[in-house]
C-alpha positions as a Python dict, from the first residue, in 0.01 Angstrom:
ca = {
    (1, 'M'): (0, 0, 0),
    (2, 'R'): (140, 329, -79),
    (3, 'D'): (25, 676, 34),
    (4, 'I'): (160, 1036, -80),
    (5, 'L'): (231, 1309, 195),
    (6, 'D'): (145, 1612, 64),
    (7, 'L'): (376, 1868, 226),
    (8, 'G'): (370, 2187, 28),
    (9, 'E'): (620, 2213, -228),
    (10, 'L'): (779, 1897, -163),
    (11, 'H'): (568, 1555, -153),
    (12, 'A'): (726, 1202, -40),
    (13, 'E'): (588, 878, -154),
    (14, 'V'): (524, 647, 134),
    (15, 'T'): (579, 273, 109),
    (16, 'R'): (461, 41, 415),
    (17, 'K'): (699, -246, 504),
    (18, 'A'): (744, -540, 722),
    (19, 'I'): (1038, -350, 935),
    (20, 'K'): (1076, -187, 1286),
    (21, 'H'): (1280, 161, 1160),
    (22, 'V'): (1188, 452, 909),
    (23, 'H'): (1357, 461, 613),
    (24, 'L'): (1423, 801, 430),
    (25, 'S'): (1563, 830, 83),
    (26, 'V'): (1649, 1118, -137),
    (27, 'L'): (1665, 977, -506),
    (28, 'P'): (1841, 1068, -859),
    (29, 'P'): (1793, 1226, -1042),
    (30, 'I'): (1586, 1492, -940),
    (31, 'G'): (1551, 1441, -557),
    (32, 'K'): (1216, 1256, -519),
    (33, 'V'): (1141, 1199, -190),
    (34, 'R'): (1070, 756, -66),
    (35, 'V'): (977, 686, 285),
    (36, 'A'): (989, 331, 390),
    (37, 'A'): (757, 297, 722),
    (38, 'P'): (645, 10, 917),
    (39, 'Q'): (314, -140, 863),
    (40, 'S'): (162, -22, 1192),
    (41, 'M'): (305, 329, 1188),
    (42, 'P'): (52, 605, 1154),
    (43, 'L'): (54, 862, 853),
    (44, 'D'): (66, 1140, 1096),
    (45, 'T'): (401, 995, 1262),
    (46, 'I'): (547, 961, 941),
    (47, 'R'): (440, 1298, 869),
    (48, 'L'): (610, 1455, 1180),
    (49, 'F'): (920, 1252, 1084),
    (50, 'V'): (981, 1357, 750),
    (51, 'I'): (906, 1727, 824),
    (52, 'S'): (1199, 1694, 1124),
    (53, 'K'): (1397, 1565, 850),
    (54, 'L'): (1337, 1867, 600),
    (55, 'A'): (1596, 2057, 597),
    (56, 'W'): (1862, 1737, 527),
    (57, 'I'): (1583, 1645, 212),
    (58, 'R'): (1637, 2001, 61),
    (59, 'S'): (2031, 1996, 93),
    (60, 'Q'): (2048, 1597, -52),
    (61, 'Q'): (1836, 1742, -323),
    (62, 'R'): (2066, 2044, -432),
    (63, 'K'): (2327, 1802, -400),
    (64, 'L'): (2189, 1586, -660),
    (65, 'Q'): (2058, 1857, -922),
    (66, 'A'): (2397, 1983, -930),
    (67, 'Q'): (2549, 1648, -1000),
    (68, 'V'): (2722, 1584, -1321),
    (69, 'R'): (2570, 1338, -1546),
    (70, 'E'): (2709, 1120, -1847),
    (71, 'T'): (2601, 1164, -2168),
    (72, 'P'): (2448, 882, -2298),
    (73, 'R'): (2663, 626, -2426),
    (74, 'E'): (2685, 563, -2781),
    (75, 'F'): (2951, 320, -2823),
    (76, 'L'): (3155, 399, -3072),
    (77, 'N'): (3515, 385, -3105),
    (78, 'K'): (3731, 672, -2939),
    (79, 'E'): (3441, 732, -2654),
    (80, 'S'): (3578, 755, -2321),
    (81, 'H'): (3497, 477, -2026),
    (82, 'Y'): (3596, 439, -1731),
    (83, 'L'): (3770, 157, -1531),
    (84, 'W'): (3894, 269, -1154),
    (85, 'G'): (3876, 650, -1198),
    (86, 'K'): (4118, 610, -1508),
    (87, 'R'): (4014, 731, -1850),
    (88, 'Y'): (3997, 484, -2145),
    (89, 'L'): (3931, 524, -2514),
    (90, 'L'): (3674, 257, -2657),
    (91, 'E'): (3768, 41, -2933),
    (92, 'I'): (3546, -200, -3067),
    (93, 'S'): (3629, -507, -3343),
    (94, 'F'): (3469, -807, -3500),
    (95, 'A'): (3520, -1150, -3463),
    (96, 'D'): (3275, -1471, -3482),
    (97, 'A'): (3428, -1588, -3138),
    (98, 'A'): (3306, -1489, -2777),
    (99, 'P'): (3262, -1107, -2691),
    (100, 'A'): (3586, -999, -2459),
    (101, 'V'): (3695, -697, -2287),
    (102, 'S'): (4071, -609, -2294),
    (103, 'L'): (4276, -332, -2196),
    (104, 'T'): (4600, -183, -2322),
    (105, 'P'): (4752, 179, -2140),
    (106, 'R'): (4504, 386, -2292),
    (107, 'M'): (4256, 130, -2479),
    (108, 'L'): (3953, -23, -2397),
    (109, 'Q'): (3946, -297, -2638),
    (110, 'L'): (3583, -479, -2703),
    (111, 'Q'): (3532, -768, -2922),
    (112, 'V'): (3224, -835, -3023),
    (113, 'R'): (3056, -1082, -3308),
    (114, 'P'): (2981, -928, -3650),
    (115, 'G'): (2676, -736, -3640),
    (116, 'A'): (2639, -685, -3287),
    (117, 'D'): (2460, -388, -3227),
    (118, 'Q'): (2479, -113, -2937),
    (119, 'R'): (2276, -312, -2667),
    (120, 'V'): (2477, -588, -2706),
    (121, 'C'): (2776, -364, -2687),
    (122, 'E'): (2642, -248, -2348),
    (123, 'E'): (2576, -577, -2228),
    (124, 'V'): (2950, -714, -2290),
    (125, 'L'): (3080, -467, -2117),
    (126, 'D'): (2850, -404, -1797),
    (127, 'G'): (2889, -766, -1752),
    (128, 'W'): (3278, -706, -1761),
    (129, 'Y'): (3250, -420, -1506),
    (130, 'R'): (3011, -603, -1275),
    (131, 'Q'): (3302, -882, -1301),
    (132, 'Q'): (3604, -594, -1235),
    (133, 'V'): (3379, -546, -846),
    (134, 'R'): (3369, -925, -781),
    (135, 'D'): (3685, -1012, -836),
    (136, 'V'): (3770, -651, -576),
    (137, 'V'): (3569, -730, -333),
    (138, 'P'): (3640, -1055, -158),
    (139, 'A'): (3983, -907, -60),
    (140, 'L'): (3787, -569, 69),
    (141, 'L'): (3517, -839, 274),
    (142, 'D'): (3861, -1015, 434),
    (143, 'K'): (4012, -671, 536),
    (144, 'W'): (3705, -515, 663),
    (145, 'E'): (3479, -786, 842),
    (146, 'P'): (3725, -899, 1105),
    (147, 'L'): (3776, -525, 1166),
    (148, 'L'): (3389, -432, 1254),
    (149, 'G'): (3319, -781, 1379),
    (150, 'V'): (3049, -910, 1099),
    (151, 'K'): (3013, -1116, 798),
    (152, 'A'): (2837, -1070, 524),
    (153, 'I'): (2631, -1369, 383),
    (154, 'K'): (2562, -1287, 38),
    (155, 'V'): (2747, -1016, -194),
    (156, 'F'): (2510, -913, -563),
    (157, 'V'): (2673, -680, -801),
    (158, 'Q'): (2412, -576, -1035),
    (159, 'R'): (2320, -282, -1171),
    (160, 'M'): (2101, 6, -939),
    (161, 'K'): (1929, 309, -1033),
    (162, 'T'): (1899, 487, -727),
    (163, 'K'): (2196, 373, -493),
    (164, 'W'): (2568, 288, -506),
    (165, 'G'): (2473, -14, -255),
    (166, 'S'): (2249, -142, -4),
    (167, 'C'): (2222, -387, 252),
    (168, 'T'): (1968, -593, 430),
    (169, 'P'): (2068, -631, 768),
    (170, 'Q'): (1806, -930, 898),
    (171, 'L'): (1928, -1156, 586),
    (172, 'G'): (2299, -1014, 586),
    (173, 'Y'): (2288, -958, 209),
    (174, 'I'): (2451, -682, 47),
    (175, 'R'): (2465, -520, -261),
    (176, 'L'): (2673, -276, -453),
    (177, 'N'): (2644, -79, -795),
    (178, 'T'): (2838, -192, -1090),
    (179, 'D'): (2932, 90, -1220),
    (180, 'L'): (3119, 133, -866),
    (181, 'A'): (3394, -66, -1079),
    (182, 'K'): (3411, 313, -1282),
    (183, 'K'): (3470, 526, -980),
    (184, 'P'): (3797, 569, -819),
    (185, 'P'): (3887, 218, -581),
    (186, 'E'): (3853, 407, -261),
    (187, 'C'): (3514, 482, -354),
    (188, 'L'): (3426, 112, -370),
    (189, 'E'): (3592, 16, -26),
    (190, 'Y'): (3360, 321, 109),
    (191, 'I'): (3047, 165, -15),
    (192, 'V'): (3147, -188, 97),
    (193, 'V'): (3203, -18, 419),
    (194, 'H'): (2922, 172, 470),
    (195, 'E'): (2713, -121, 388),
    (196, 'L'): (2881, -374, 623),
    (197, 'V'): (2857, -103, 894),
    (198, 'H'): (2475, -156, 846),
    (199, 'L'): (2539, -496, 983),
    (200, 'L'): (2558, -332, 1301),
    (201, 'E'): (2332, -57, 1308),
    (202, 'P'): (2003, -62, 1006),
    (203, 'T'): (1949, 326, 1027),
    (204, 'H'): (2138, 649, 925),
    (205, 'N'): (2167, 735, 1305),
    (206, 'E'): (2430, 916, 1544),
    (207, 'K'): (2556, 544, 1629),
    (208, 'F'): (2578, 484, 1234),
    (209, 'S'): (2794, 805, 1208),
    (210, 'G'): (3050, 749, 1527),
    (211, 'L'): (3119, 417, 1361),
    (212, 'M'): (3207, 512, 1059),
    (213, 'D'): (3363, 784, 1221),
    (214, 'L'): (3569, 511, 1454),
    (215, 'Y'): (3665, 252, 1163),
    (216, 'L'): (3688, 468, 842),
    (217, 'P'): (3763, 861, 975),
    (218, 'H'): (3760, 1027, 648),
    (219, 'W'): (3441, 869, 506),
    (220, 'Q'): (3279, 1184, 445),
    (221, 'H'): (3545, 1291, 198),
    (222, 'F'): (3445, 934, 61),
    (223, 'R'): (3135, 1009, 5),
    (224, 'K'): (3170, 1366, -111),
    (225, 'E'): (3422, 1239, -405),
    (226, 'L'): (3157, 987, -482),
    (227, 'N'): (2853, 1226, -557),
    (228, 'T'): (3048, 1448, -736),
    (229, 'L'): (3179, 1248, -1010),
    (230, 'P'): (2940, 1189, -1299),
    (231, 'V'): (2702, 916, -1246),
    (232, 'R'): (2521, 674, -1553),
    (233, 'H'): (2312, 874, -1756),
    (234, 'E'): (2043, 579, -1826),
    (235, 'D'): (2037, 417, -1448),
    (236, 'W'): (1900, 739, -1294),
    (237, 'D'): (1630, 801, -1533),
    (238, 'Y'): (1333, 678, -1444),
}
């Protein structure tokens, strides 16, 4: 069941879920407000909670609206693509063989079958980016899980429209955005730590911030760095 809170110029979409706490999200690209609330929580209580967060909501909306967007990728030769924050020029070749991606110091070489269109090129490259994240994550988990005293039961890497990562604390599941492979490595590490800390504290409250300060003192710098980098054009249009 969904309700809409009308707060003058601001409208918030409320979804009821089997959860214990209220979760407030401000979503790209324009700052749509979404609230996930316990099923039994009165709408007036949710309204008061959202009103108490208006200053934070406005701040997040300004940041999102100022964030740079990538132009749509056309998968043409010499088009710019990124891996771990470094720029490469795309070089497409055709061969009657399995699709493949490789790197030279300046080029990202994409091999596809003859007749492959833009959609196929995108799917091949997305799969390659997903694998880049999967290859790096185990070492990050080995580093951070013992430090935090937590264990991620399962880690998913997938395209995500509205978040760089998410956590389902009751199941121990963590999800990471495939596009993190395009950003500097410290951005992925920050998101991994962020989601692991959610296994200790599900909400973004003072306890959560305190844990982040303790274990990753410069986390707000990494968050700012990530949020000022261009985001995928297609992923954030919904």
